N, C-alpha and C positions, 0 to 999 in steps of 0.2 A: 452709439453711432449718431453723428450729427450731419444733417444733410443741408447743403446750401446750393441754391441754383442762381447762376448769373447769366444774363442775356448779353449776347454779342451781336454784331451787325447782321449776320444771317443765320445764327444758330444760338443754342444755349448750352451751357456746360453744368453738369451736376457734380458737386464735390461731396464725397462721403468720407468725413473725418473720423478717426478713431474707429475704423471699421475692421472687418476681417475678410481675408481672401475668400472664405467660404461663401460670403454674400455676393460674390461675382455672378454666381448662377441665378440670383434673383434679378440681376440687372440685364443680363444677356444669356440666352440659352445655349447649351453645349451644341445643339443641333446646327446652328447657323453661325457659329463663332470659331475663329482661328486665333490662337494665342501666338505671340511672337516673343521670344526671350533669347537669352544667350546661355552658353554652356555653364558659366559660373552660377547664375541664378537657378538654372534647372537642377544642377548637381546638389545645391543646398536645399532645394524645396521639391524634390521629385514627387512626393505624395500629393502635393497640391495640383499637379498637372495631370493626374490620372483621369482618363475619360475625356480629356480635351484634345482636339486637334492642335498640334503644336509645331511651330517652325522655330528651329534653334540656330542662332547666329554665333559666329566666333566673337569672343568678347574684346572690347577695347576700341579706342578712337581710330586706330589705323584701319579698322574694318568698317568704318562709317563711310562707305563708298557706294558708287553706282552698282558695283558687282553684287553687294549685299542686297540692294533693292531688287535687282534682276532675279536673284535667287528666291526672294520672297514671292515675287510675281509668278515665277515658274511653279513654285510649290502651291500657290493659291489655285492656279489653273489645274494642277494635279489633284487638289482637293475638290475640284468642281465648284469653286467659289463664284458666286454671282453678285449682283448688285444689292442683294439683301444680306449678304455676309457681313459680319461684324468683326473687325480686326482689333485685338487688344494687346498692347505692348506692355510687357512685364519685365521691368529692369531699370537700369539707370538711364542717364541722359542720351547715351548713344542709341539704346534700344528704342526709347520713346521718339527720338528724332527720326530714326529710320522708319519705324512703324507708321508714324503719322504721315510721312512722305509717301511711302508705298501705298497706304490706304487712299491718299488723295489723288493718286494718278491711276490706280487700278480701276479699269472700267469707267474712267473719268470721275472716280470718287465714290468710295464706300464709307460707311460710318466707322469710327474707331474710338477707343477709350484707352486709358492707361492705369496701370497699377505700379506706381513708382516704388522702387526698392532701395533707393539711396537717398540721403539727405539732400544732395544736390538736385536730384530729380524731383523730390517732394516739394522743394521750395522754389525751384526755378525752371529746370529743363522741360518738365512735363506741362508747364503752364504757359498759356498765351498763344498757342497755335502755331509757333514757328517750327516748321518741320523741314528737314533737309539733310544734306550730306556734304562732306568735305571733298575738295579736289586738290590732291597733293597737300601742300602746306597751307592751302587757303581754306580757312574754317567756314563751314556753312555757306559755301559759294553758290550752291544750287539748292533751291527749295521754294517753299510757298507758305502762306499763312492760312491755316484752316484749323478751327477749334475742335478739340476732342469732345465727344458726347458726355464723357464722365471721367472723373479721377477718383480712384478708390485708395484710401490711405490705411494701410495695415502696418502698424509700427512694429509688430513682431518680426517683420521681414528685415528690420534693421539689426536684429540680434546677431546675425552672422556677419554683419558688416565689419571689416577690419578697421581699426582706429584711424588709419590714414584716409579712409573714405569718409569718416565723420568729419575729420579735419578739412578735407576737400570741400565738403558741402557747406561748411560754415563760412567760407569765403563769400558765397552769395548772400548769406544772411547778413554778414558785415556790410556788404555792398548795399543791401536794402536799407540798413540803418543809416548809412552815410548819406544816401540821396533823399530819404523821405521820413526817417523816424529816429529823431534824436533820443527819444525816451528808450527805444529799443537798444540804441548804442550804449546807453548808460546801464541797461539791464545786462547786456553782454559783459561790460566792464566789471559789474558786481558779481558775476558768476564765472564758472569755467566749464570746459567741455565735459568733464566727468559728471558735473551736476546734472546737465541735460541728459546724459546717457543713463543716469540712475533714476531720474524723476520723470516718469512717463506723463504725468499731468502737466508739468512744466514744459516738457518737450512738445506735447500736443498743442498747448497754447502758442509756443513759439512757431511751430510749423503752420498752424492756422493763420497766425498774424502775418507771416511772410507770404503765404499762398494768397491771402486776401489783398495784401498790399500790392503784389505784382498783378493779380487778376484785375483789380480796380484801375490800375494804371493802363493796362491793356484795354480794358472795357471802354475807357475814355478816348483811347487813341490806338485802335486796333492795328492800323497799318503804318505806324511809326511816322506820323507827320509832325508830332510835337513831343508831349511829355514821355511817350514810350521810349524815346531816345535815351532818357536818363538811366534806363536799365542797362545801358552799355557802359556804365562807369567801370573803369578798370579793364574793359574788354578790347579797346583799340590797340593798346600796347600788348595786352595779355594774349589776344589772338595771334599777334605777330610773332610771339615767342613760343606759344603753346606747341604747335606742330613741329616747328623748326628745331626745338630742343627736347621734344617728346616729354613735355611737362604735364602733370595732371591739371585738369581745367582750373580747379580751385587755386592751385599754386600759381598758375599764370595770371589769373585774375587778381590775386592778392598783390603780386608784384606790379601788375598794371595799375592797381589802385594807388600804390605808393608813387609811381611815376606821375599819375594824374594829380595827386596831391601836391607834388613838387611844381608841376605846371600851374596848378591852382594858386600857389604862393605868388607866382610871377604875374598872373593875369587877374586873379580874384582876391588877392590879399588874404588868402586862406592862412589861418594861424595854427591849425591843429594837426600838422603832419606827424609830429612826435606822438600825439595821442592816438592817432590812427595806426602808426607803425607798432606802438605798444600793444594795442588790441590784437592786431594781426599776429604778433609774436605770442600773445597770451593764448591764442587758439592753435598754436603749433604750425602756423603758416609762414612761408618765407616772405622776406621783404625785398630780396635782391637775387638775381641770377646773372652771372656774367654772360655777355652777349656780344655779337658782332654788329656794330651799329649799322653798317651798310646793308647787311643781310636783313636786319629787322626793318629798316626803313624801306627796303624794296618790297617787303610783304605789306607794310602799312600803305604803300602807294596803291595797292590793289584792294584796300579795305572798302567794303560796301558803303560805308559812311562818307567816303571821299567823293566830292563833286569838283571836277577840274582840279585846281591846286588847293582846295579848301577841304579840311577835315572837320566835321562837327564833333568836337571833343567834349566829353562830359567832365566838367570840373566841379569843385565844391566852393561855395561861398562860405559855408560853415558846416559843421556836423549836422546832418539832417536836412540840408538844403543843397541839392545838386542843380546845376544849370548847364545848358548846352552852349558852348562857346565856339564860334568859327575861328579856326586857326589856319594860317597859311602853312603848307607843308614845310617851308624853309624855317618857320618859327619852331615847329616841332623838331625838325632836324637838328637844330643847334642844341636843344635840351637833351635829345636822345644821345647825341655824340658826347655831350658832357657826362651823362650818366654812365655811358659805356666805359669811360675812363675812371669811374669811381671805384672800380673793383680793387 
């Protein structure tokens, strides 16, 4: 096990890489801890939850709602949870988002940590302190930024993960490579998904590399005033189609990255769209999904990154160098309508 501690504005987070679920009891005691998970994770790992007070959620993005948070709060009250209670989210990005949010508002804030069980959660969703819920088709419309006390990485939890969830998670890894790490982009080009699935050492290095890349971006810009916005690469368009068309998050982001690279050609003279699309396809991710331009533009108009008629869009100057570029909604509209006709 490798332990790394990073300090943020008001707290610190401990990262336990290549660890085991059994070590959770050394971090937080069973007496004052409540675990939050979903039915899928519980059913695959029942023995691990023995002796722990546990709240079980319905799985999937469509349950990332205020109703799920209300249910957690009611059960915490039932457990007699107080301000010293520790909440631990064990699952993918939906579970970690909901858990962090519930912990942040219960009794005005109790401590929480995560045991991510998917690639997506390990490299992205559980990192950085963004906690929240969806409101209809609007992704993460309600929430706050508050850092977890710890992240425990047990790669054995990935064994039961279906291939499509590995594929889903690699979208965020490709995103990180695009905006900040050209060498990692090349590493991904030289390998394939099955290599990382079989080689635990290589996987551990890749997950650590991604977790630290995102964490250090967040550390320097915790409340998204500058560089942290780069982490939204592929997400502006991706979020607009994700809930509308019930797409997995990674699929929506991969399509969003292609859209962003096309916009980058127009505004940043980006020359590697074909290289990016080839890598996305190499890892089994989609590069296009048919969509209704008016419907998608309506959702984009409510994007949290929009200020008046300007959207701060993350574009690429080159592989490994993302930039935030302010675009008028009308400029994006023309490109989105053009892409909608490309089907």
